[in-house]
ZADO-1210 file (C-alpha; in nm, 4 decimals, padded with zeros to 6 digits):
<atoms>
<atom x="-15.8750" y="-01.4887" z="06.5053" code="MET" pos="1"/>
<atom x="-16.1823" y="-01.4301" z="06.2916" code="LYS" pos="2"/>
<atom x="-16.2515" y="-01.0845" z="06.1488" code="ILE" pos="3"/>
<atom x="-16.5815" y="-00.9357" z="06.2700" code="PRO" pos="4"/>
<atom x="-16.8174" y="-00.8738" z="05.9770" code="ALA" pos="5"/>
<atom x="-17.0900" y="-00.6113" z="05.9650" code="VAL" pos="6"/>
<atom x="-17.3588" y="-00.6246" z="05.6956" code="VAL" pos="7"/>
<atom x="-17.5448" y="-00.3075" z="05.5952" code="LEU" pos="8"/>
<atom x="-17.8860" y="-00.3491" z="05.4346" code="GLY" pos="9"/>
<atom x="-17.8982" y="-00.7033" z="05.5651" code="ALA" pos="10"/>
<atom x="-18.2672" y="-00.7812" z="05.5052" code="THR" pos="11"/>
<atom x="-18.2686" y="-00.7917" z="05.1232" code="GLY" pos="12"/>
<atom x="-18.1789" y="-01.0821" z="04.8956" code="TYR" pos="13"/>
<atom x="-17.8138" y="-00.9758" z="04.8620" code="VAL" pos="14"/>
<atom x="-17.7958" y="-00.9139" z="05.2363" code="GLY" pos="15"/>
<atom x="-17.9329" y="-01.2608" z="05.2996" code="GLY" pos="16"/>
<atom x="-17.6746" y="-01.4129" z="05.0668" code="GLU" pos="17"/>
<atom x="-17.3981" y="-01.2252" z="05.2474" code="LEU" pos="18"/>
<atom x="-17.5207" y="-01.3631" z="05.5786" code="LEU" pos="19"/>
<atom x="-17.5260" y="-01.7155" z="05.4326" code="ARG" pos="20"/>
<atom x="-17.1728" y="-01.6876" z="05.2920" code="LEU" pos="21"/>
<atom x="-17.0322" y="-01.5319" z="05.6087" code="ILE" pos="22"/>
<atom x="-17.1802" y="-01.8173" z="05.8169" code="SER" pos="23"/>
<atom x="-16.9545" y="-02.0652" z="05.6375" code="GLY" pos="24"/>
<atom x="-16.6485" y="-01.8462" z="05.5945" code="HIS" pos="25"/>
<atom x="-16.3308" y="-01.9583" z="05.7729" code="PRO" pos="26"/>
<atom x="-16.2089" y="-01.6036" z="05.8436" code="ASN" pos="27"/>
<atom x="-16.5167" y="-01.3834" z="05.8888" code="PHE" pos="28"/>
<atom x="-16.7690" y="-01.3987" z="06.1706" code="GLU" pos="29"/>
<atom x="-17.0939" y="-01.2030" z="06.1776" code="LEU" pos="30"/>
<atom x="-17.0809" y="-00.9265" z="06.4359" code="ALA" pos="31"/>
<atom x="-17.3897" y="-00.7310" z="06.3307" code="ALA" pos="32"/>
<atom x="-17.6585" y="-00.7454" z="06.0629" code="ALA" pos="33"/>
<atom x="-17.7792" y="-00.3875" z="06.0264" code="LEU" pos="34"/>
<atom x="-18.1301" y="-00.2793" z="05.9371" code="SER" pos="35"/>
<atom x="-18.3034" y="00.0498" z="06.0017" code="GLY" pos="36"/>
<atom x="-18.6511" y="-00.0953" z="05.9516" code="SER" pos="37"/>
<atom x="-18.6182" y="-00.4411" z="06.1143" code="ARG" pos="38"/>
<atom x="-18.3868" y="-00.3720" z="06.4091" code="ALA" pos="39"/>
<atom x="-18.4630" y="-00.6051" z="06.6982" code="GLY" pos="40"/>
<atom x="-18.6252" y="-00.8714" z="06.4815" code="GLU" pos="41"/>
<atom x="-18.4741" y="-01.2183" z="06.4625" code="ALA" pos="42"/>
<atom x="-18.2635" y="-01.2949" z="06.1563" code="ILE" pos="43"/>
<atom x="-18.4353" y="-01.6345" z="06.1386" code="ALA" pos="44"/>
<atom x="-18.7769" y="-01.4645" z="06.1177" code="ALA" pos="45"/>
<atom x="-18.6742" y="-01.2870" z="05.7958" code="ILE" pos="46"/>
<atom x="-18.4541" y="-01.5679" z="05.6628" code="PHE" pos="47"/>
<atom x="-18.5877" y="-01.9008" z="05.7961" code="PRO" pos="48"/>
<atom x="-18.3275" y="-02.0910" z="05.5939" code="HIS" pos="49"/>
<atom x="-18.0575" y="-01.9317" z="05.8134" code="LEU" pos="50"/>
<atom x="-18.2133" y="-02.0429" z="06.1433" code="ALA" pos="51"/>
<atom x="-17.9557" y="-02.3181" z="06.1923" code="SER" pos="52"/>
<atom x="-17.6668" y="-02.0689" z="06.1925" code="VAL" pos="53"/>
<atom x="-17.8305" y="-01.7512" z="06.3268" code="TYR" pos="54"/>
<atom x="-18.1033" y="-01.8922" z="06.5515" code="GLY" pos="55"/>
<atom x="-18.0368" y="-01.6458" z="06.8340" code="SER" pos="56"/>
<atom x="-17.9155" y="-01.3451" z="06.6322" code="GLU" pos="57"/>
<atom x="-18.1184" y="-01.0274" z="06.5713" code="HIS" pos="58"/>
<atom x="-18.0926" y="-00.7360" z="06.3324" code="PHE" pos="59"/>
<atom x="-17.9230" y="-00.4308" z="06.4812" code="VAL" pos="60"/>
<atom x="-17.9954" y="-00.0618" z="06.4270" code="ALA" pos="61"/>
<atom x="-17.7264" y="00.1076" z="06.2121" code="PRO" pos="62"/>
<atom x="-17.6257" y="00.3396" z="06.4962" code="ASP" pos="63"/>
<atom x="-17.5815" y="00.0556" z="06.7479" code="ALA" pos="64"/>
<atom x="-17.3357" y="-00.1730" z="06.5704" code="TRP" pos="65"/>
<atom x="-17.0219" y="-00.0729" z="06.7618" code="THR" pos="66"/>
<atom x="-17.1386" y="-00.2551" z="07.0759" code="THR" pos="67"/>
<atom x="-17.1027" y="-00.5773" z="06.8768" code="SER" pos="68"/>
<atom x="-16.7292" y="-00.5228" z="06.8238" code="VAL" pos="69"/>
<atom x="-16.6345" y="-00.3810" z="07.1621" code="SER" pos="70"/>
<atom x="-16.3209" y="-00.5947" z="07.1922" code="SER" pos="71"/>
<atom x="-16.2194" y="-00.5944" z="06.8241" code="ALA" pos="72"/>
<atom x="-15.9468" y="-00.3973" z="06.6499" code="ASP" pos="73"/>
<atom x="-16.0799" y="-00.4422" z="06.2949" code="ARG" pos="74"/>
<atom x="-16.4018" y="-00.4836" z="06.1001" code="VAL" pos="75"/>
<atom x="-16.5095" y="-00.6028" z="05.7551" code="ALA" pos="76"/>
<atom x="-16.8037" y="-00.3972" z="05.6299" code="LEU" pos="77"/>
<atom x="-17.0266" y="-00.5456" z="05.3611" code="PHE" pos="78"/>
<atom x="-17.2921" y="-00.3155" z="05.2174" code="SER" pos="79"/>
<atom x="-17.6080" y="-00.4398" z="05.0508" code="ALA" pos="80"/>
<atom x="-17.7874" y="-00.1095" z="05.1053" code="ALA" pos="81"/>
<atom x="-17.9906" y="00.0298" z="04.8128" code="PRO" pos="82"/>
<atom x="-17.8481" y="00.2465" z="04.5361" code="HIS" pos="83"/>
<atom x="-17.8407" y="00.6080" z="04.6485" code="GLY" pos="84"/>
<atom x="-17.8618" y="00.5232" z="05.0183" code="ALA" pos="85"/>
<atom x="-17.5483" y="00.3108" z="05.0475" code="ALA" pos="86"/>
<atom x="-17.2876" y="00.5883" z="05.0269" code="ALA" pos="87"/>
<atom x="-17.4109" y="00.7841" z="05.3286" code="ASN" pos="88"/>
<atom x="-17.4755" y="00.4677" z="05.5302" code="ALA" pos="89"/>
<atom x="-17.1247" y="00.3406" z="05.4563" code="ILE" pos="90"/>
<atom x="-16.9739" y="00.6778" z="05.5463" code="ALA" pos="91"/>
<atom x="-17.1508" y="00.6654" z="05.8830" code="GLY" pos="92"/>
<atom x="-17.0195" y="00.3191" z="05.9696" code="VAL" pos="93"/>
<atom x="-16.6661" y="00.3983" z="05.8507" code="LEU" pos="94"/>
<atom x="-16.6663" y="00.7192" z="06.0559" code="ASN" pos="95"/>
<atom x="-16.7696" y="00.5157" z="06.3612" code="ASP" pos="96"/>
<atom x="-16.4904" y="00.2681" z="06.2869" code="ALA" pos="97"/>
<atom x="-16.2364" y="00.5504" z="06.2631" code="THR" pos="98"/>
<atom x="-16.3567" y="00.6934" z="06.5938" code="ALA" pos="99"/>
<atom x="-16.3080" y="00.3502" z="06.7504" code="ARG" pos="100"/>
<atom x="-15.9638" y="00.3183" z="06.5849" code="GLN" pos="101"/>
<atom x="-16.0720" y="00.0040" z="06.4025" code="LEU" pos="102"/>
<atom x="-15.8963" y="-00.1094" z="06.0890" code="GLU" pos="103"/>
<atom x="-16.1786" y="-00.1258" z="05.8364" code="ALA" pos="104"/>
<atom x="-16.2310" y="-00.2424" z="05.4801" code="HIS" pos="105"/>
<atom x="-16.5610" y="-00.2054" z="05.2984" code="CYS" pos="106"/>
<atom x="-16.7088" y="-00.3741" z="04.9923" code="VAL" pos="107"/>
<atom x="-17.0219" y="-00.2179" z="04.8464" code="ASP" pos="108"/>
<atom x="-17.2665" y="-00.4119" z="04.6286" code="ALA" pos="109"/>
<atom x="-17.4685" y="-00.1041" z="04.5274" code="SER" pos="110"/>
<atom x="-17.3995" y="00.1296" z="04.2361" code="ALA" pos="111"/>
<atom x="-17.2820" y="00.4171" z="04.4568" code="ASP" pos="112"/>
<atom x="-16.9084" y="00.3590" z="04.4104" code="PHE" pos="113"/>
<atom x="-16.8929" y="00.2033" z="04.0624" code="ARG" pos="114"/>
<atom x="-16.7988" y="00.5212" z="03.8726" code="PHE" pos="115"/>
<atom x="-16.4659" y="00.6976" z="03.9107" code="ASP" pos="116"/>
<atom x="-16.6127" y="00.9837" z="03.7033" code="ASP" pos="117"/>
<atom x="-16.8672" y="01.1373" z="03.9415" code="LEU" pos="118"/>
<atom x="-17.0098" y="01.3637" z="03.6712" code="GLU" pos="119"/>
<atom x="-17.0940" y="01.0508" z="03.4738" code="LEU" pos="120"/>
<atom x="-17.2464" y="00.9036" z="03.7897" code="PHE" pos="121"/>
<atom x="-17.4705" y="01.2105" z="03.8238" code="ALA" pos="122"/>
<atom x="-17.5773" y="01.1936" z="03.4593" code="SER" pos="123"/>
<atom x="-17.6707" y="00.8238" z="03.4891" code="VAL" pos="124"/>
<atom x="-17.8408" y="00.8322" z="03.8293" code="TYR" pos="125"/>
<atom x="-17.9819" y="01.1833" z="03.8236" code="GLY" pos="126"/>
<atom x="-17.8262" y="01.3184" z="04.1446" code="PHE" pos="127"/>
<atom x="-17.4880" y="01.4359" z="04.2673" code="GLU" pos="128"/>
<atom x="-17.2736" y="01.1802" z="04.4433" code="HIS" pos="129"/>
<atom x="-17.3391" y="01.2161" z="04.8189" code="PRO" pos="130"/>
<atom x="-16.9832" y="01.1185" z="04.9264" code="GLN" pos="131"/>
<atom x="-16.7352" y="01.2424" z="04.6632" code="PRO" pos="132"/>
<atom x="-16.4336" y="01.2289" z="04.8956" code="GLU" pos="133"/>
<atom x="-16.5092" y="00.8753" z="05.0088" code="LEU" pos="134"/>
<atom x="-16.5543" y="00.7659" z="04.6456" code="ALA" pos="135"/>
<atom x="-16.1816" y="00.8201" z="04.5890" code="LYS" pos="136"/>
<atom x="-16.1105" y="00.5320" z="04.8252" code="HIS" pos="137"/>
<atom x="-16.3149" y="00.2721" z="04.6329" code="PHE" pos="138"/>
<atom x="-16.1989" y="00.0606" z="04.3406" code="GLN" pos="139"/>
<atom x="-16.4597" y="-00.1015" z="04.1173" code="CYS" pos="140"/>
<atom x="-16.3886" y="-00.4001" z="03.8937" code="ALA" pos="141"/>
<atom x="-16.4614" y="-00.7671" z="03.8560" code="VAL" pos="142"/>
<atom x="-16.1893" y="-00.9080" z="04.0864" code="PRO" pos="143"/>
<atom x="-16.0417" y="-01.1217" z="03.8068" code="GLU" pos="144"/>
<atom x="-15.9695" y="-00.8102" z="03.5980" code="HIS" pos="145"/>
<atom x="-15.7290" y="-00.6378" z="03.8355" code="VAL" pos="146"/>
<atom x="-15.4410" y="-00.7592" z="04.0468" code="SER" pos="147"/>
<atom x="-15.4410" y="-00.6792" z="04.4144" code="GLY" pos="148"/>
<atom x="-15.6197" y="-00.3658" z="04.5284" code="SER" pos="149"/>
<atom x="-15.5133" y="-00.0054" z="04.4963" code="SER" pos="150"/>
<atom x="-15.7642" y="00.1257" z="04.7522" code="THR" pos="151"/>
<atom x="-15.8790" y="00.0285" z="05.1036" code="PRO" pos="152"/>
<atom x="-16.2351" y="-00.0328" z="04.9821" code="HIS" pos="153"/>
<atom x="-16.3976" y="-00.1929" z="04.6780" code="ALA" pos="154"/>
<atom x="-16.7219" y="-00.1862" z="04.4822" code="ALA" pos="155"/>
<atom x="-16.8614" y="-00.4979" z="04.3186" code="GLN" pos="156"/>
<atom x="-16.9993" y="-00.4379" z="03.9668" code="PRO" pos="157"/>
<atom x="-17.3677" y="-00.5210" z="03.9264" code="GLY" pos="158"/>
<atom x="-17.4914" y="-00.8679" z="03.8360" code="CYS" pos="159"/>
<atom x="-17.5680" y="-00.7869" z="03.4725" code="PHE" pos="160"/>
<atom x="-17.2420" y="-00.5916" z="03.4534" code="ALA" pos="161"/>
<atom x="-17.0420" y="-00.8877" z="03.5855" code="THR" pos="162"/>
<atom x="-17.1980" y="-01.1195" z="03.3266" code="ALA" pos="163"/>
<atom x="-17.1050" y="-00.8722" z="03.0505" code="MET" pos="164"/>
<atom x="-16.7581" y="-00.7808" z="03.1733" code="LEU" pos="165"/>
<atom x="-16.6352" y="-01.1386" z="03.2096" code="LEU" pos="166"/>
<atom x="-16.6537" y="-01.2043" z="02.8320" code="PRO" pos="167"/>
<atom x="-16.5997" y="-00.8449" z="02.7164" code="ALA" pos="168"/>
<atom x="-16.2837" y="-00.7339" z="02.8955" code="VAL" pos="169"/>
<atom x="-16.0446" y="-01.0037" z="02.7632" code="PRO" pos="170"/>
<atom x="-16.1726" y="-00.9612" z="02.4052" code="LEU" pos="171"/>
<atom x="-16.1426" y="-00.5828" z="02.4131" code="VAL" pos="172"/>
<atom x="-15.8034" y="-00.5913" z="02.5867" code="ALA" pos="173"/>
<atom x="-15.6668" y="-00.8292" z="02.3207" code="ALA" pos="174"/>
<atom x="-15.8015" y="-00.6163" z="02.0343" code="GLY" pos="175"/>
<atom x="-16.0056" y="-00.9054" z="01.8982" code="LEU" pos="176"/>
<atom x="-16.3313" y="-00.7103" z="01.8591" code="VAL" pos="177"/>
<atom x="-16.4530" y="-00.3734" z="01.7400" code="GLY" pos="178"/>
<atom x="-16.5925" y="-00.1009" z="01.9629" code="GLU" pos="179"/>
<atom x="-16.9568" y="-00.2135" z="01.9373" code="ASP" pos="180"/>
<atom x="-17.0628" y="-00.4891" z="02.1759" code="LEU" pos="181"/>
<atom x="-17.4174" y="-00.6245" z="02.1547" code="PHE" pos="182"/>
<atom x="-17.5480" y="-00.7996" z="02.4649" code="VAL" pos="183"/>
<atom x="-17.8757" y="-00.9760" z="02.5350" code="SER" pos="184"/>
<atom x="-17.9069" y="-01.1047" z="02.8915" code="ALA" pos="185"/>
<atom x="-18.1776" y="-01.2807" z="03.0916" code="ILE" pos="186"/>
<atom x="-18.1978" y="-01.2563" z="03.4694" code="THR" pos="187"/>
<atom x="-18.3968" y="-01.4328" z="03.7378" code="GLY" pos="188"/>
<atom x="-18.6538" y="-01.2578" z="03.9527" code="SER" pos="189"/>
<atom x="-18.4227" y="-01.2161" z="04.2530" code="THR" pos="190"/>
<atom x="-18.2356" y="-00.9578" z="04.0486" code="GLY" pos="191"/>
<atom x="-18.5296" y="-00.7216" z="04.1005" code="SER" pos="192"/>
<atom x="-18.4888" y="-00.7183" z="04.4777" code="GLY" pos="193"/>
<atom x="-18.7053" y="-00.8360" z="04.7645" code="ARG" pos="194"/>
<atom x="-18.9799" y="-00.5734" z="04.7456" code="THR" pos="195"/>
<atom x="-19.2615" y="-00.7111" z="04.5251" code="PRO" pos="196"/>
<atom x="-19.3300" y="-00.5203" z="04.2034" code="VAL" pos="197"/>
<atom x="-19.5341" y="-00.6032" z="03.8947" code="ALA" pos="198"/>
<atom x="-19.2331" y="-00.7413" z="03.7091" code="GLY" pos="199"/>
<atom x="-19.1560" y="-00.9973" z="03.9806" code="THR" pos="200"/>
<atom x="-19.5164" y="-01.0923" z="04.0660" code="HIS" pos="201"/>
<atom x="-19.5384" y="-01.4681" z="04.0052" code="HIS" pos="202"/>
<atom x="-19.8391" y="-01.4729" z="03.7673" code="PRO" pos="203"/>
<atom x="-19.6678" y="-01.2150" z="03.5468" code="GLU" pos="204"/>
<atom x="-19.3232" y="-01.3681" z="03.5467" code="ARG" pos="205"/>
<atom x="-19.3920" y="-01.7421" z="03.5541" code="ASN" pos="206"/>
<atom x="-19.3764" y="-01.9056" z="03.2084" code="SER" pos="207"/>
<atom x="-19.2981" y="-01.5630" z="03.0643" code="ASN" pos="208"/>
<atom x="-19.0031" y="-01.3867" z="02.9035" code="LEU" pos="209"/>
<atom x="-18.9788" y="-01.0192" z="02.8133" code="TYR" pos="210"/>
<atom x="-18.7280" y="-00.7409" z="02.7581" code="ALA" pos="211"/>
<atom x="-18.7220" y="-00.4233" z="02.9641" code="TYR" pos="212"/>
<atom x="-18.5368" y="-00.0944" z="02.9255" code="LYS" pos="213"/>
<atom x="-18.3934" y="-00.2084" z="02.5889" code="PRO" pos="214"/>
<atom x="-18.0856" y="-00.0014" z="02.4979" code="LEU" pos="215"/>
<atom x="-18.1594" y="00.2243" z="02.7972" code="ALA" pos="216"/>
<atom x="-18.0465" y="00.0274" z="03.1035" code="HIS" pos="217"/>
<atom x="-17.8068" y="00.2008" z="03.3432" code="ARG" pos="218"/>
<atom x="-17.5692" y="-00.0965" z="03.3407" code="HIS" pos="219"/>
<atom x="-17.4593" y="-00.0097" z="02.9857" code="ALA" pos="220"/>
<atom x="-17.2710" y="00.3090" z="03.0824" code="PRO" pos="221"/>
<atom x="-17.1359" y="00.1317" z="03.3909" code="GLU" pos="222"/>
<atom x="-16.9953" y="-00.1466" z="03.1748" code="VAL" pos="223"/>
<atom x="-16.8535" y="00.0980" z="02.9195" code="GLU" pos="224"/>
<atom x="-16.6806" y="00.2902" z="03.1984" code="SER" pos="225"/>
<atom x="-16.5384" y="-00.0242" z="03.3570" code="LEU" pos="226"/>
<atom x="-16.4134" y="-00.1624" z="03.0242" code="ILE" pos="227"/>
<atom x="-16.2305" y="00.1631" z="02.9544" code="THR" pos="228"/>
<atom x="-16.0903" y="00.1801" z="03.3060" code="ARG" pos="229"/>
<atom x="-15.9659" y="-00.1790" z="03.2903" code="THR" pos="230"/>
<atom x="-15.8395" y="-00.1985" z="02.9309" code="THR" pos="231"/>
<atom x="-15.7835" y="00.1626" z="02.8244" code="GLY" pos="232"/>
<atom x="-16.0053" y="00.0963" z="02.5202" code="GLN" pos="233"/>
<atom x="-16.3406" y="00.2457" z="02.4237" code="VAL" pos="234"/>
<atom x="-16.6453" y="00.0193" z="02.3962" code="ALA" pos="235"/>
<atom x="-17.0039" y="00.0943" z="02.2960" code="ASN" pos="236"/>
<atom x="-17.2359" y="-00.1427" z="02.4778" code="VAL" pos="237"/>
<atom x="-17.5766" y="-00.2083" z="02.3209" code="HIS" pos="238"/>
<atom x="-17.7620" y="-00.3875" z="02.5994" code="PHE" pos="239"/>
<atom x="-18.1069" y="-00.5474" z="02.6051" code="VAL" pos="240"/>
<atom x="-18.1947" y="-00.7026" z="02.9429" code="PRO" pos="241"/>
<atom x="-18.4724" y="-00.9586" z="02.9858" code="HIS" pos="242"/>
<atom x="-18.6770" y="-01.0875" z="03.2794" code="SER" pos="243"/>
<atom x="-18.6727" y="-01.4662" z="03.2957" code="GLY" pos="244"/>
<atom x="-18.9212" y="-01.7079" z="03.4594" code="PRO" pos="245"/>
<atom x="-18.6734" y="-01.8395" z="03.7182" code="PHE" pos="246"/>
<atom x="-18.5506" y="-01.7114" z="04.0537" code="ALA" pos="247"/>
<atom x="-18.1711" y="-01.7104" z="04.0243" code="ARG" pos="248"/>
<atom x="-17.9102" y="-01.6814" z="03.7554" code="GLY" pos="249"/>
<atom x="-17.8113" y="-01.4746" z="03.4524" code="ILE" pos="250"/>
<atom x="-17.7475" y="-01.5920" z="03.0978" code="HIS" pos="251"/>
<atom x="-17.5737" y="-01.3225" z="02.8931" code="ALA" pos="252"/>
<atom x="-17.4941" y="-01.3487" z="02.5222" code="THR" pos="253"/>
<atom x="-17.2358" y="-01.1037" z="02.3866" code="LEU" pos="254"/>
<atom x="-17.1838" y="-01.0598" z="02.0115" code="GLN" pos="255"/>
<atom x="-16.9263" y="-00.8466" z="01.8342" code="ALA" pos="256"/>
<atom x="-16.7499" y="-00.8099" z="01.4998" code="LYS" pos="257"/>
<atom x="-16.4070" y="-00.9681" z="01.4960" code="LEU" pos="258"/>
<atom x="-16.0976" y="-00.7660" z="01.4121" code="VAL" pos="259"/>
<atom x="-15.8629" y="-00.9547" z="01.1831" code="GLY" pos="260"/>
<atom x="-15.9210" y="-01.3237" z="01.1308" code="ASN" pos="261"/>
<atom x="-15.8929" y="-01.4956" z="01.4672" code="PRO" pos="262"/>
<atom x="-16.0110" y="-01.8532" z="01.4847" code="THR" pos="263"/>
<atom x="-16.2304" y="-02.0100" z="01.7480" code="LEU" pos="264"/>
<atom x="-15.9167" y="-02.1523" z="01.9068" code="ASP" pos="265"/>
<atom x="-15.7609" y="-01.8043" z="01.9124" code="ASP" pos="266"/>
<atom x="-16.0582" y="-01.6574" z="02.0983" code="VAL" pos="267"/>
<atom x="-16.0739" y="-01.9462" z="02.3423" code="ARG" pos="268"/>
<atom x="-15.7006" y="-01.9092" z="02.4071" code="ALA" pos="269"/>
<atom x="-15.7433" y="-01.5416" z="02.4947" code="VAL" pos="270"/>
<atom x="-16.0254" y="-01.6187" z="02.7393" code="LEU" pos="271"/>
<atom x="-15.8443" y="-01.9151" z="02.8904" code="GLU" pos="272"/>
<atom x="-15.5287" y="-01.7098" z="02.9415" code="LYS" pos="273"/>
<atom x="-15.7268" y="-01.4245" z="03.0993" code="ALA" pos="274"/>
<atom x="-15.8787" y="-01.6594" z="03.3565" code="TYR" pos="275"/>
<atom x="-15.5979" y="-01.9123" z="03.3936" code="ALA" pos="276"/>
<atom x="-15.5409" y="-01.8134" z="03.7560" code="GLY" pos="277"/>
<atom x="-15.9063" y="-01.7827" z="03.8499" code="SER" pos="278"/>
<atom x="-16.0713" y="-02.0504" z="04.0644" code="PRO" pos="279"/>
<atom x="-16.4139" y="-01.9262" z="03.9539" code="PHE" pos="280"/>
<atom x="-16.4208" y="-01.8498" z="03.5785" code="VAL" pos="281"/>
<atom x="-16.4122" y="-02.1385" z="03.3319" code="HIS" pos="282"/>
<atom x="-16.4213" y="-02.1593" z="02.9514" code="VAL" pos="283"/>
<atom x="-16.6344" y="-02.4606" z="02.8626" code="VAL" pos="284"/>
<atom x="-16.7067" y="-02.6602" z="02.5502" code="ASP" pos="285"/>
<atom x="-17.0477" y="-02.5966" z="02.3967" code="GLY" pos="286"/>
<atom x="-17.2989" y="-02.3689" z="02.5647" code="THR" pos="287"/>
<atom x="-17.2903" y="-02.2954" z="02.9395" code="PRO" pos="288"/>
<atom x="-17.5985" y="-02.3668" z="03.1521" code="ARG" pos="289"/>
<atom x="-17.7360" y="-02.1623" z="03.4416" code="ILE" pos="290"/>
<atom x="-17.7980" y="-02.4689" z="03.6595" code="LYS" pos="291"/>
<atom x="-17.4256" y="-02.5448" z="03.6566" code="ASN" pos="292"/>
<atom x="-17.3458" y="-02.2207" z="03.8421" code="VAL" pos="293"/>
<atom x="-17.6575" y="-02.1234" z="04.0423" code="VAL" pos="294"/>
<atom x="-17.5935" y="-02.0791" z="04.4174" code="SER" pos="295"/>
<atom x="-17.2161" y="-02.0763" z="04.3585" code="SER" pos="296"/>
<atom x="-16.9499" y="-01.8174" z="04.2842" code="ASN" pos="297"/>
<atom x="-16.8658" y="-01.9910" z="03.9570" code="GLN" pos="298"/>
<atom x="-16.8950" y="-01.8402" z="03.6083" code="ALA" pos="299"/>
<atom x="-16.8853" y="-02.0270" z="03.2798" code="MET" pos="300"/>
<atom x="-16.8095" y="-01.8969" z="02.9312" code="LEU" pos="301"/>
<atom x="-16.8872" y="-02.0598" z="02.5981" code="GLY" pos="302"/>
<atom x="-16.7648" y="-01.9373" z="02.2574" code="VAL" pos="303"/>
<atom x="-16.8929" y="-01.9592" z="01.9000" code="ALA" pos="304"/>
<atom x="-16.7698" y="-01.7987" z="01.5756" code="ILE" pos="305"/>
<atom x="-16.9378" y="-01.7643" z="01.2366" code="ALA" pos="306"/>
<atom x="-16.7992" y="-01.5539" z="00.9535" code="ARG" pos="307"/>
<atom x="-16.6941" y="-01.2190" z="01.1086" code="GLU" pos="308"/>
<atom x="-16.8910" y="-01.2503" z="01.4327" code="THR" pos="309"/>
<atom x="-16.7922" y="-01.3870" z="01.7713" code="VAL" pos="310"/>
<atom x="-17.0456" y="-01.4880" z="02.0341" code="THR" pos="311"/>
<atom x="-16.9515" y="-01.5438" z="02.3970" code="VAL" pos="312"/>
<atom x="-17.2135" y="-01.6769" z="02.6375" code="MET" pos="313"/>
<atom x="-17.1718" y="-01.6234" z="03.0109" code="CYS" pos="314"/>
<atom x="-17.3690" y="-01.7711" z="03.3001" code="VAL" pos="315"/>
<atom x="-17.3460" y="-01.6631" z="03.6641" code="ILE" pos="316"/>
<atom x="-17.5594" y="-01.6610" z="03.9758" code="ASP" pos="317"/>
<atom x="-17.6823" y="-01.3031" z="04.0055" code="ASN" pos="318"/>
<atom x="-17.6876" y="-01.3103" z="04.3870" code="LEU" pos="319"/>
<atom x="-17.3490" y="-01.4795" z="04.4327" code="VAL" pos="320"/>
<atom x="-17.0880" y="-01.4083" z="04.1638" code="LYS" pos="321"/>
<atom x="-17.2903" y="-01.1022" z="04.0594" code="GLY" pos="322"/>
<atom x="-17.3269" y="-00.9594" z="04.4106" code="ALA" pos="323"/>
<atom x="-17.2610" y="-01.1239" z="04.7505" code="ALA" pos="324"/>
<atom x="-17.0043" y="-01.3784" z="04.6311" code="GLY" pos="325"/>
<atom x="-16.8148" y="-01.1165" z="04.4344" code="GLY" pos="326"/>
<atom x="-16.8217" y="-00.8965" z="04.7456" code="ALA" pos="327"/>
<atom x="-16.6765" y="-01.1747" z="04.9608" code="VAL" pos="328"/>
<atom x="-16.4126" y="-01.2391" z="04.6929" code="GLN" pos="329"/>
<atom x="-16.3167" y="-00.8715" z="04.7095" code="TRP" pos="330"/>
<atom x="-16.3143" y="-00.8722" z="05.0904" code="MET" pos="331"/>
<atom x="-16.0856" y="-01.1756" z="05.0915" code="ASN" pos="332"/>
<atom x="-15.8451" y="-00.9785" z="04.8758" code="ARG" pos="333"/>
<atom x="-15.8628" y="-00.6624" z="05.0882" code="LEU" pos="334"/>
<atom x="-15.7650" y="-00.8617" z="05.3971" code="TRP" pos="335"/>
<atom x="-15.4965" y="-01.0648" z="05.2192" code="GLY" pos="336"/>
<atom x="-15.6906" y="-01.3905" z="05.2483" code="LEU" pos="337"/>
<atom x="-15.7059" y="-01.6684" z="04.9884" code="PRO" pos="338"/>
<atom x="-15.9306" y="-01.5516" z="04.7031" code="GLU" pos="339"/>
<atom x="-16.1559" y="-01.8571" z="04.7257" code="ALA" pos="340"/>
<atom x="-16.1964" y="-01.8572" z="05.1040" code="ALA" pos="341"/>
<atom x="-16.5593" y="-01.9305" z="05.1864" code="GLY" pos="342"/>
<atom x="-16.6534" y="-01.9527" z="04.8193" code="LEU" pos="343"/>
<atom x="-16.5307" y="-02.2929" z="04.7064" code="ALA" pos="344"/>
<atom x="-16.8652" y="-02.4773" z="04.7236" code="ALA" pos="345"/>
<atom x="-16.9827" y="-02.6009" z="04.3830" code="PRO" pos="346"/>
<atom x="-17.3275" y="-02.5405" z="04.2400" code="ALA" pos="347"/>
<atom x="-17.5986" y="-02.7850" z="04.3537" code="PRO" pos="348"/>
<atom x="-17.7010" y="-02.8291" z="03.9847" code="ALA" pos="349"/>
<atom x="-18.0450" y="-02.9937" z="04.0251" code="TRP" pos="350"/>
<atom x="-18.2262" y="-02.6936" z="04.1671" code="THR" pos="351"/>
</atoms>
């Protein structure tokens, strides 16, 4: 029996990716794609590339989703709702699920459940957490960095955060680097969301490259918090994000001072051991390339050492491994399914 899947915030880029991944998943089946603003409209009208799998499906109002699971006893809730709005929307759906006596697991792709310290959340986002009790039931981490799940629900770290955490956590956990981590990362325009803004307007972004919010991006405290939560060690993340002239993908370059005198082989061994059981994270020779991971849930790491400095480069697809794919990976785990279910497709490469 397939598990009915409900997608909150289904009309954005991450929502569209969730719909695409669910359409090919062996264990999940779309029950409802929720949208407050586009309810009643055809999914294929918003996402023409999904017409072959959702040709007759329509977006559903958030308060009408239960009619889509009238004979079910469980539901998988994926949330791609915006930061700040996701927590209350998720609470509403989970309350409806409880009232219907449905077994429910939720994975949130927003920032609303990424902090276990809600005072830190308020200081970063500028408002009190709207669902402090519900927050206790969410675990946030890159799936590869924790075993199993200690909570019924999960939060996927952001796309930039995922690209930083994949190289950072094993190095920090092994004591190979000092507390200061310097990261420069470039993201494609889909990372800015579906609503057009100056930074994603094609004439501004095409054939262009520029930094934004240098040393002031909210992902830095998120990453610091997640590193400490996962490794027990303190890290100071100095992060400079960049807007790149492509649609999908992130290339992150992490640099740090080495502790002791580890060799290149030592660092590679630590990374390879950390991801030995992962079907998605690979340590490669040379420098990783975005086109080798775009549209897939794969991540690639490349390592270089000179004098006392280590550099680890990480490439991921921001919409898949950094958002929808990571969310599906988490949902697989919450339901006890194979980690790679629905996510095994390789990158198309020549995009």
